[in-house]
C-alpha positions in Angstrom: 114.7 76.3 87.6 113.6 78.8 85.0 112.8 82.1 86.6 111.5 85.0 84.7 111.3 88.5 86.2 108.5 90.4 84.5 108.9 94.1 84.9 112.8 94.7 85.2 112.6 98.3 86.4 114.0 99.3 89.9 113.2 96.3 92.1 112.8 94.0 89.5 116.1 94.9 87.7 117.7 94.4 91.1 116.2 91.0 91.8 117.0 89.8 88.2 120.5 91.0 88.2 121.0 89.2 91.7 119.6 86.2 90.7 121.6 86.0 87.3 124.7 87.0 89.4 124.3 84.2 91.7 124.0 81.6 89.1 122.2 78.4 89.6 119.2 78.9 87.8 118.2 80.0 84.2 117.2 83.6 84.8 115.5 85.9 82.2 113.8 89.4 82.5 111.1 91.4 80.6 111.8 94.8 80.2 111.1 98.0 77.9 112.6 101.2 76.8 116.0 102.4 77.8 116.2 99.8 80.3 115.9 96.9 78.0 118.2 98.3 75.6 120.9 98.8 78.5 120.4 95.4 79.9 120.8 93.8 76.3 123.8 95.9 75.6 125.9 95.6 78.8 123.9 94.0 81.3 122.3 95.3 84.5 124.5 97.1 87.2 123.7 97.0 91.1 124.9 99.4 93.5 124.4 98.4 97.0 126.1 99.0 100.5 129.2 100.4 98.9 129.8 97.8 96.3 128.8 97.4 92.7 128.5 94.4 90.3 127.3 94.1 86.7 126.1 91.0 85.3 124.4 90.0 82.0 120.8 89.0 81.8 118.8 87.5 79.2 116.5 90.4 78.6 113.6 90.8 76.1 110.6 93.1 75.5 108.7 89.9 74.1 107.7 87.3 76.7 106.8 84.7 74.3 110.5 84.5 73.2 111.2 83.1 76.7 108.9 79.9 76.7 107.3 78.4 79.9 108.9 79.0 83.3 109.0 77.3 86.6 108.6 80.7 88.5 107.3 84.1 87.2 108.2 87.2 89.5 106.1 90.1 88.6 107.6 93.1 89.6 104.9 95.5 87.6 103.3 98.1 89.2 99.7 97.7 89.8 98.0 99.8 87.1 100.3 97.8 84.4 99.3 94.3 85.4 95.9 94.2 83.7 97.5 95.3 80.2 100.3 92.8 80.5 98.0 89.8 81.6 97.9 88.3 78.1 101.5 88.6 77.7 102.0 86.8 81.1 100.2 83.9 79.7 103.0 82.9 77.2 105.2 82.1 80.4 102.6 79.8 82.1 102.6 76.2 82.0 100.4 73.7 84.0 102.9 73.9 87.1 104.1 77.6 86.9 104.0 79.6 90.1 103.4 83.5 89.5 104.7 85.5 92.6 103.6 89.0 92.7 105.8 91.5 94.5 102.8 94.6 94.9 102.7 97.5 97.1 99.2 97.8 98.5 96.3 95.4 98.3 96.8 93.0 95.3 94.2 92.1 93.0 94.0 88.3 94.6 93.8 89.5 98.1 90.2 87.7 99.1 91.4 84.5 97.3 92.1 81.6 99.9 91.2 84.0 102.8 88.7 82.1 104.1 85.6 83.4 105.8 82.6 85.5 104.0 84.9 87.2 101.8 86.8 84.0 100.4 87.4 84.7 96.7 85.6 87.9 96.2 86.8 90.0 93.2 88.3 93.4 93.7 86.7 95.1 90.8 88.7 98.2 91.4 91.9 96.6 91.1 91.1 94.1 88.7 88.3 95.3 86.5 85.8 92.6 85.1 88.2 90.0 86.3 90.8 90.1 83.3 93.8 89.1 85.6 91.9 86.7 87.7 91.1 85.0 84.2 94.4 85.1 82.7 96.5 84.1 85.5 94.3 82.3 87.9 94.7 83.0 91.6 95.6 79.3 92.0 99.0 80.1 90.8 99.5 83.0 92.9 102.1 83.3 95.4 101.9 86.9 97.3 104.9 88.9 97.8 106.1 92.0 99.7 109.6 94.0 99.0 111.4 96.1 101.7 113.9 97.7 99.0 114.7 101.2 98.4 115.6 100.8 94.8 115.9 103.6 92.2 117.2 103.3 88.5 119.4 106.1 88.5 120.1 105.8 84.8 119.1 103.1 82.3 120.6 99.6 83.3 121.9 100.9 86.7 120.1 100.2 90.0 120.7 102.0 93.1 120.1 100.3 96.3 119.7 103.4 98.9 119.6 101.1 102.2 121.4 97.5 101.9 118.7 96.2 104.6 116.5 94.4 102.2 113.7 91.9 102.8 111.2 90.0 100.8 108.4 88.1 102.2 106.5 85.6 100.3 103.3 83.4 101.1 100.7 81.3 99.6 97.1 83.1 99.8 95.9 80.2 101.6 98.6 80.0 104.0 100.4 76.7 102.9 103.9 76.2 103.3 104.3 74.7 99.8 107.2 73.2 97.8 107.0 76.1 95.3 107.1 78.4 97.8 110.3 76.8 99.5 111.9 76.7 96.0 111.5 80.4 95.5 112.6 81.5 98.7 115.6 79.3 98.6 116.5 80.9 95.1 116.1 84.3 96.5 118.2 83.8 99.5 121.0 82.2 97.6 121.2 85.1 95.7 121.6 87.2 98.8 118.0 88.6 98.7 117.1 88.0 102.2 113.7 86.4 102.0 111.3 84.8 104.2 108.2 82.2 103.8 105.3 83.3 105.7 101.8 81.4 106.5 100.2 84.9 106.8 100.9 87.2 103.6 98.2 89.5 104.5 100.0 90.5 107.8 103.1 91.0 106.0 101.2 93.1 103.3 99.5 95.4 105.7 103.0 95.8 107.4 104.2 97.4 104.8 101.0 99.2 103.7 100.6 101.0 107.1 103.8 102.6 106.1 103.4 103.5 102.7 99.7 104.8 103.5 101.2 107.3 106.1 104.3 108.6 104.3 103.4 108.4 100.5 100.3 111.1 100.5 102.6 113.6 102.3 105.6 112.8 99.6 103.2 113.2 96.6 101.9 116.7 98.1 105.3 117.9 98.9 107.8 116.3 96.5 110.4 115.7 99.1 112.3 112.6 100.4 111.1 111.1 103.6 113.9 112.9 105.7 113.0 116.2 104.5 109.2 115.8 105.2 110.1 114.6 109.0 112.5 117.2 109.8 110.0 119.2 111.6 107.4 118.2 114.3 104.1 119.1 112.5 104.3 116.7 109.6 105.7 114.1 112.5 102.5 114.5 114.1 100.5 113.9 111.0 102.6 110.6 110.2 102.1 109.7 113.8 98.7 109.9 113.4 98.1 108.3 110.3 100.2 105.4 111.4 97.8 105.1 114.3 94.9 104.9 111.9 96.4 102.1 109.9 97.2 99.8 112.7 93.8 100.3 113.9 92.5 98.9 110.4 94.8 95.9 111.0 93.6 95.2 114.5 90.0 95.4 113.0 90.9 92.8 110.6 92.4 90.6 113.2 96.0 90.7 111.9 98.9 90.9 114.1 100.6 93.9 113.1 102.7 96.0 115.4 105.3 99.0 114.9 107.1 101.1 117.3 105.6 104.5 116.1 108.6 106.5 117.3 111.3 104.1 116.2 109.7 104.1 112.8 109.5 108.1 112.8 113.1 108.0 113.8 114.3 105.7 110.9 112.2 107.6 108.4 113.7 111.0 109.3 117.4 109.4 108.2 115.8 108.3 105.1 117.0 110.1 101.8 114.9 107.8 99.7 111.9 109.0 97.7 108.9 106.8 97.9 108.2 104.7 94.9 104.8 106.5 94.2 106.4 110.0 94.2 109.2 108.6 91.8 106.3 107.5 89.5 104.5 111.0 89.9 108.1 112.5 89.0 108.4 110.0 86.0 104.9 110.5 84.5 104.0 106.8 85.3 100.7 105.6 86.3 100.3 105.7 89.9 99.0 103.0 92.5 96.8 105.3 94.0 93.6 102.4 94.0 96.0 99.5 95.7 97.9 101.6 98.4 95.1 104.0 99.5 91.6 103.7 98.0 91.1 100.2 98.4 92.7 100.1 102.2 90.3 103.0 103.1 87.4 101.4 101.5 88.3 98.3 103.8 88.5 100.6 106.7 84.9 102.1 106.1 83.5 98.5 105.7 84.9 97.7 109.1 83.7 101.0 110.9 87.2 102.1 111.5 87.5 106.0 111.6 90.4 107.4 109.4 90.0 111.2 109.6 93.8 112.0 108.9 94.1 109.4 106.3 91.0 110.5 104.4 92.5 114.1 104.1 95.8 113.2 103.0 94.6 110.5 100.7 91.7 112.9 99.2 94.5 115.5 98.4 96.9 112.9 97.0 94.3 111.5 94.6 93.7 115.2 93.2 97.4 115.6 92.7 97.6 112.4 90.6 94.5 113.1 88.8 95.8 116.6 88.0 99.0 115.2 86.7 96.9 112.9 84.5 98.5 109.8 86.2 95.3 108.4 88.1 92.0 107.8 86.5 88.9 106.3 88.4 
């Protein structure tokens, strides 16, 4: 298969390098800036679990050079997708699947959902339906990445924890052949992946964690382990996890977390959430998909979220003051 990773930064660079290193498929990557220059000159280097490998990857800043793909894996942050939609079209043929590995609620969320909201647009995430029109949701495979990746220097990606996981699913729950092909390719490259008939449950499983920890990281500038070194912030995160789980219950999703176990694991983490990395690097922040839209969903369902409201409100102010979030 021809597989293009569109957005070869931290997670995308790791995925592209792993797929290329494994062989068996024609792998390419779309990147920019110093990351692109490094990938072209010496390939991509991955450090994971005490080992390191470097592999050449066909990398470009111009997707039109690559031609039509079988699968496009989009690993851009949500604010960048709208601006890249037209460039993505050059990779898409009649049978191309486009898998989005996104944090938070994705632009296609209501497509194939069933019920009264089926197909409803999310204008906050896709103003004017630009992505919907350019990509078309029929091509979409939803994805969730559990992968603590950081670009430590151009072309070099460090995986803070070797426990990685990728979940993929069709918006309508179908266990399709294209979904199986993607998961097989990922697993063959050592990228532990699963096909799920309910991708929205997997989205919310990660989203509950992001909602509870990201705002505090934004406000403090610290890694998760530093944040949770004392009881007061642990109590706040405990409350926010509970509010997030209440939203999933109202949505009828089967999302469960052992809150104390999660807190204990996070307290050992030296990882900075990706949204804090974006703040520190001056990149647009994924405020809407991770925080604002989920809380709009909570309000529509009548779920009270007092602790999340406070911390998300403060995080929005911080992002706006940094010039990295515009409503």
